[in-house]
C-alpha positions as CSV (number, residue, x, y, z in Angstrom):
1,M,202.4,-6.7,16.7
2,R,200.2,-4.8,19.1
3,S,200.8,-1.4,20.7
4,V,199.8,-0.7,24.3
5,Q,197.5,2.2,25.0
6,N,199.1,5.6,25.6
7,H,198.3,7.7,28.7
8,P,197.9,11.4,28.0
9,N,200.6,12.4,30.4
10,I,203.4,10.3,28.8
11,I,206.5,12.1,27.5
12,G,207.7,11.4,24.0
13,L,209.7,8.3,23.5
14,R,213.1,8.3,21.8
15,D,214.9,5.1,22.8
16,Y,213.8,1.6,23.7
17,F,215.2,-1.3,25.7
18,V,214.5,-4.8,24.3
19,E,214.2,-7.8,26.6
20,K,213.9,-11.3,25.2
21,I,211.8,-13.8,27.2
22,S,213.3,-17.3,27.6
23,T,211.7,-19.8,25.2
24,K,212.3,-22.6,27.6
25,S,208.6,-22.9,28.5
26,I,206.5,-20.8,26.2
27,E,203.3,-22.4,27.4
28,S,204.0,-21.5,31.0
29,I,204.9,-18.0,30.0
30,R,201.7,-17.8,28.0
31,S,199.6,-18.9,31.0
32,G,201.6,-17.1,33.7
33,A,201.2,-13.6,35.2
34,Y,204.5,-12.5,33.7
35,Y,203.2,-12.9,30.1
36,E,199.8,-11.4,30.9
37,N,201.2,-8.5,32.9
38,Y,203.5,-7.4,30.0
39,I,201.5,-8.4,26.9
40,D,197.9,-7.8,27.8
41,D,196.9,-4.5,26.2
42,N,194.1,-4.0,28.6
43,F,196.5,-4.4,31.6
44,V,199.5,-2.2,30.6
45,E,198.9,1.5,30.0
46,K,201.3,4.4,29.7
47,H,202.0,7.0,32.4
48,N,204.8,9.5,32.7
49,G,205.9,7.9,36.0
50,V,205.6,4.3,34.9
51,D,208.3,2.7,32.8
52,G,205.8,0.7,30.7
53,D,206.0,-1.2,27.5
54,K,205.9,0.5,24.1
55,E,204.9,-2.6,22.1
56,D,205.4,-6.3,22.1
57,E,206.4,-8.4,19.2
58,E,206.2,-12.1,18.4
59,E,208.8,-13.5,16.1
60,E,208.6,-16.8,14.4
61,M,211.9,-18.7,14.1
62,G,211.4,-22.2,12.7
63,P,209.7,-24.4,15.3
64,F,210.4,-21.9,18.1
65,R,208.5,-18.8,19.1
66,N,210.3,-15.9,20.8
67,Y,208.7,-13.0,22.6
68,F,210.4,-9.7,22.7
69,I,209.3,-7.0,25.2
70,V,210.0,-3.5,23.9
71,M,210.1,-1.1,26.8
72,E,210.7,2.6,27.2
73,Y,214.4,3.3,27.8
74,A,215.4,5.2,31.0
75,N,218.7,6.8,30.0
76,S,220.5,7.2,33.3
77,Q,220.7,4.8,36.2
78,S,218.6,3.3,39.0
79,L,217.9,5.0,42.3
80,D,219.8,2.1,43.9
81,R,223.0,3.1,42.1
82,Y,222.4,6.8,42.7
83,L,221.9,6.1,46.4
84,K,225.0,4.0,46.7
85,R,226.9,7.1,45.4
86,Y,225.5,9.6,47.9
87,R,224.3,7.1,50.7
88,V,221.8,9.6,52.1
89,L,219.6,12.1,50.2
90,N,218.3,15.4,51.5
91,E,214.6,16.0,51.9
92,T,214.3,18.3,48.8
93,I,215.6,15.6,46.5
94,V,213.5,12.9,48.3
95,K,210.5,15.0,47.7
96,K,211.2,15.3,44.0
97,I,211.8,11.5,43.7
98,F,208.8,10.3,45.5
99,T,206.4,12.9,44.0
100,N,207.1,11.0,40.8
101,V,206.8,7.6,42.4
102,C,203.5,8.5,44.2
103,D,202.0,9.8,41.0
104,A,202.9,6.5,39.3
105,L,201.5,4.5,42.1
106,T,198.4,6.5,42.3
107,F,197.8,5.8,38.6
108,L,198.3,2.1,39.1
109,H,196.1,1.8,42.2
110,R,193.3,3.6,40.5
111,K,193.5,1.0,37.8
112,R,193.4,-1.7,40.5
113,I,197.0,-2.7,39.8
114,A,199.2,-3.6,42.7
115,H,202.9,-3.5,41.8
116,R,204.1,-5.8,44.6
117,D,207.8,-5.2,44.2
118,I,208.5,-1.5,44.9
119,K,212.2,-1.0,45.8
120,I,215.0,1.4,44.9
121,S,216.4,-0.9,42.2
122,N,213.0,-0.7,40.4
123,L,213.0,3.1,40.3
124,L,214.8,4.4,37.2
125,L,216.2,7.8,36.5
126,H,215.6,9.5,33.2
127,R,217.1,12.7,31.9
128,S,215.1,15.1,29.8
129,V,216.2,15.6,26.2
130,S,217.7,19.0,27.0
131,D,219.9,17.6,29.7
132,E,221.2,14.6,27.8
133,H,224.5,16.3,26.9
134,R,225.4,16.6,30.6
135,S,227.5,13.9,32.3
136,N,226.1,11.9,35.2
137,D,228.9,13.3,37.3
138,V,227.4,16.8,37.1
139,W,224.6,15.7,39.5
140,N,225.1,15.9,43.2
141,N,223.1,15.7,46.3
142,N,222.0,19.3,46.0
143,E,220.6,19.0,42.4
144,F,218.3,16.5,40.9
145,N,217.2,16.9,37.3
146,F,215.7,13.5,36.6
147,V,212.3,12.1,36.0
148,V,211.8,9.0,38.2
149,K,210.1,6.0,36.6
150,L,208.7,2.9,38.2
151,C,209.6,-0.3,36.4
152,D,209.5,-4.1,36.5
153,F,205.9,-5.3,36.5
154,G,206.8,-9.0,36.7
155,L,205.1,-9.5,40.0
156,S,202.3,-7.0,39.5
157,V,198.7,-8.1,39.5
158,K,195.3,-6.6,38.6
159,I,193.1,-7.0,41.7
160,N,189.5,-8.0,41.5
161,P,187.6,-5.7,43.8
162,E,185.6,-8.6,45.2
163,F,188.7,-10.6,46.1
164,E,191.2,-7.9,47.1
165,D,193.2,-9.8,49.7
166,S,196.1,-12.3,49.0
167,L,197.6,-15.2,50.9
168,K,200.9,-16.1,49.2
169,P,203.9,-13.8,50.2
170,I,205.1,-11.9,47.1
171,G,207.8,-9.2,46.9
172,T,211.4,-8.5,48.0
173,Y,212.1,-9.6,51.5
174,M,213.6,-6.2,52.8
175,Y,210.5,-4.4,51.5
176,M,207.8,-6.7,52.7
177,A,205.2,-5.3,55.0
178,P,204.8,-7.0,58.5
179,E,201.6,-8.8,57.4
180,I,203.4,-10.2,54.3
181,L,206.5,-11.2,56.4
182,R,204.1,-13.1,58.6
183,S,202.8,-15.0,55.6
184,Y,206.4,-15.6,54.4
185,Y,207.4,-17.0,57.8
186,F,204.5,-19.4,58.2
187,Y,204.4,-20.3,54.5
188,N,208.0,-21.5,54.8
189,L,207.2,-23.4,58.0
190,K,204.2,-24.9,56.3
191,Q,201.9,-23.7,59.1
192,I,199.1,-22.8,56.7
193,D,196.6,-22.1,59.5
194,M,198.7,-19.2,60.7
195,I,198.8,-17.4,57.3
196,A,196.5,-14.4,57.2
197,M,195.1,-12.6,54.2
198,Y,196.7,-9.3,53.4
199,C,196.0,-6.4,51.0
200,P,198.6,-6.0,48.2
201,F,197.8,-2.2,47.9
202,K,198.8,-1.8,51.6
203,G,201.9,-3.8,50.9
204,D,202.8,-1.3,48.2
205,I,202.5,1.5,50.7
206,W,204.8,-0.1,53.2
207,A,207.4,-0.8,50.4
208,L,207.1,2.9,49.4
209,G,207.8,3.9,53.0
210,V,210.8,1.6,53.1
211,T,212.3,3.3,50.0
212,V,211.6,6.7,51.5
213,F,213.2,5.7,54.8
214,L,216.2,4.2,53.0
215,S,216.7,7.3,50.9
216,L,216.7,9.6,54.0
217,H,218.8,7.4,56.3
218,G,220.9,5.0,54.2
219,F,219.6,2.0,56.1
220,Y,216.3,0.0,56.4
221,P,213.6,0.8,59.0
222,M,213.6,-2.7,60.5
223,K,216.9,-3.5,62.2
224,T,216.9,-7.3,61.6
225,I,215.6,-7.1,58.0
226,S,218.4,-6.8,55.5
227,G,219.5,-8.4,52.2
228,G,221.9,-11.3,51.6
229,H,220.6,-13.7,54.2
230,S,219.9,-17.3,53.5
231,R,216.3,-18.5,54.0
232,S,217.2,-20.1,57.3
233,K,218.6,-16.9,58.7
234,K,215.6,-14.9,57.5
235,L,213.3,-17.3,59.2
236,K,215.4,-17.2,62.4
237,S,215.2,-13.4,62.5
238,L,211.4,-13.4,61.7
239,S,210.9,-15.9,64.6
240,E,211.6,-13.0,66.9
241,F,208.4,-11.4,65.7
242,F,206.1,-14.2,64.8
243,H,207.0,-17.3,66.9
244,I,204.2,-18.5,69.3
245,D,204.6,-21.0,72.1
246,E,200.9,-21.5,72.4
247,P,197.8,-20.4,70.5
248,F,196.4,-16.9,71.1
249,K,192.8,-16.4,72.0
250,S,192.1,-14.2,69.0
251,E,193.7,-12.9,65.8
252,S,193.5,-9.4,67.1
253,E,195.5,-10.4,70.2
254,Y,198.2,-12.0,68.1
255,L,198.4,-8.9,65.8
256,R,198.9,-6.8,68.9
257,V,201.7,-9.0,70.2
258,Y,203.7,-9.3,67.0
259,S,203.1,-5.6,66.2
260,E,204.7,-4.6,69.6
261,R,207.6,-7.0,68.9
262,I,208.2,-5.3,65.5
263,R,207.8,-1.8,66.9
264,K,210.6,-2.4,69.3
265,N,212.8,-3.5,66.3
266,L,212.1,-0.4,64.2
267,N,214.8,2.2,63.7
268,Q,213.5,5.7,64.6
269,P,213.5,8.5,62.0
270,N,216.3,11.1,62.3
271,P,214.9,13.7,64.7
272,R,216.4,16.4,62.5
273,L,214.0,15.5,59.7
274,S,211.1,17.9,59.2
275,E,207.7,17.1,60.7
276,S,206.3,16.5,57.2
277,S,208.9,13.9,56.5
278,R,208.3,12.1,59.8
279,N,204.6,12.2,59.2
280,L,205.1,10.6,55.8
281,L,207.1,7.8,57.4
282,R,204.4,7.3,60.1
283,S,201.7,7.1,57.4
284,T,203.5,4.6,55.2
285,L,205.2,2.5,57.9
286,A,202.2,1.8,60.2
287,I,202.7,-1.8,61.4
288,D,199.0,-2.5,61.5
289,P,197.8,-2.2,57.8
290,R,194.4,-0.8,59.0
291,Y,196.2,2.4,60.0
292,R,198.4,2.6,57.0
293,S,197.2,5.3,54.6
294,D,196.2,4.6,51.0
295,I,198.1,6.2,48.1
296,E,195.6,9.0,47.6
297,K,196.0,10.1,51.2
298,I,199.8,9.7,51.0
299,R,200.0,12.0,47.9
300,A,197.9,14.6,49.7
301,L,200.3,14.9,52.7
302,P,202.0,18.2,53.4
303,F,205.4,16.6,52.4
304,F,204.3,16.6,48.8
305,N,202.5,20.0,48.8
């Protein structure tokens, strides 16, 4: 049994959630990112905004070996469930939520860890010990007394500074950045020459912007991007952005063309939102990743201060 390292800002742990990994293919689990991301003590560390692992345990059962992941227990609900109840959240609550999320993401990115699957169902709400006697029904859209924790590191990866970019599309479809959607589109069409490298950290920032937009509006920022579609329907909708009849003269020209196609497909922020909220959305949802802010700059925006 090995304990993961503690971060000095972690709150005291009282309860734990235990997940048993399938024993179907232990060797593939051992060699895969899932095992390494959860078990490697040098990879997983604690932070008060990260729902990390307390400790891992290997249990011998005859000829079989089982791995149990022991994780911190968030005692309330996911942001997904919370948002389904209220549909749209006010800016005050969104600020509280995403201050926690940005702190967690800042911690990860400083450690060169890209989460790669930020979405509302991976944001868990935790009540403090003093509030545990209160019912969930007490909370409403004018009061938010939770700590928000980022969870599910099954797709996360530690990035080598010398090889920062990725090729293979990773993440949840509705939260993929345009450059990752491009890879998804051409990867499925097996047009490998049209797949471009992308930065996973910038992908995290776009996904962060999607969660903020969804929390403030109740719908996704891209009109044709939604859940529940088959792969064929997804590819058909993406063809509106990425299909080409003939090769472009340069990569920059193709980027300009598909960026303009996507821009026309974006839902505009509610004009009643504050300028600081709209600025946050502009900074996180820049179509061209070169103009998308990093997490340090996002956290320093007036919206959070």
